[in-house]
C-alpha positions in Angstrom: 140.4 103.2 145.3 138.7 106.0 146.9 135.6 107.7 145.5 136.0 110.5 143.2 135.1 114.0 144.6 132.0 115.7 143.3 132.5 118.8 141.1 131.5 121.2 144.1 133.9 119.4 146.5 136.8 119.5 144.0 136.3 123.2 143.3 136.0 124.0 147.0 139.1 122.0 147.8 140.9 123.7 145.1 140.0 127.1 146.3 141.2 126.4 149.9 144.4 124.4 148.8 145.7 126.5 145.9 145.2 130.1 147.1 148.4 131.9 148.1 149.0 133.4 151.5 147.0 136.7 151.8 144.6 135.9 149.0 141.2 134.6 149.6 140.5 133.2 145.9 142.5 131.6 143.2 143.1 132.4 139.5 141.5 129.8 137.2 144.5 129.6 135.0 147.6 130.6 136.9 146.9 128.4 139.9 146.7 125.4 137.6 143.0 124.8 138.4 141.7 124.5 135.0 144.2 121.8 133.9 144.0 120.0 137.3 140.0 119.9 136.8 140.3 118.5 133.2 142.7 115.8 134.3 140.7 114.7 137.4 137.5 114.8 135.4 138.7 113.1 132.2 138.5 116.4 130.1 135.2 117.9 131.3 135.1 121.6 130.8 135.7 123.6 134.0 134.2 126.8 132.9 130.7 125.1 132.5 131.0 123.6 135.8 132.3 126.6 137.6 129.6 128.8 136.1 126.9 126.2 137.2 128.2 126.2 140.8 128.2 130.1 140.7 124.5 130.2 139.6 123.7 127.8 142.4 125.5 130.3 144.9 128.2 127.6 145.8 131.2 129.6 144.7 131.6 133.3 143.5 133.3 134.2 140.1 135.1 137.5 139.3 136.4 138.2 135.8 140.1 139.1 135.7 142.8 139.5 133.2 143.6 136.1 131.7 140.7 134.2 133.3 138.5 134.4 136.5 139.1 134.4 140.1 137.2 131.7 142.1 136.1 132.4 145.7 134.1 130.6 148.4 131.0 132.8 149.0 132.1 133.9 152.4 135.5 135.0 151.1 134.4 136.9 148.0 135.2 140.5 147.8 132.0 142.6 147.8 131.4 144.4 144.5 131.5 148.1 144.7 129.4 150.2 142.1 131.4 152.6 140.0 129.4 155.6 141.3 130.3 154.8 144.9 134.0 154.5 144.0 133.8 157.8 142.1 132.2 159.6 145.1 134.8 158.0 147.5 137.7 159.2 145.4 136.0 162.6 145.3 135.7 162.7 149.0 131.9 162.7 149.0 
């Protein structure tokens, strides 16, 4: 039997394998990631693990409707401030 992946290896493999064409991240719920994580790691909480990995800079988490998006750091969208967005829309 092969060795189990570490949490980090599992999450990074999931992001690369489960993302749809044209997308750089995965939705934690709709992609099936949360359920797959619980099954692979015998009921461990994926939220705690992904939050820890995000704090360590291994992945990036962005809140979205119904859950979160998980990204590899190099693929994460850059956050824009609301002020910058407002000025851009105003043409300033």
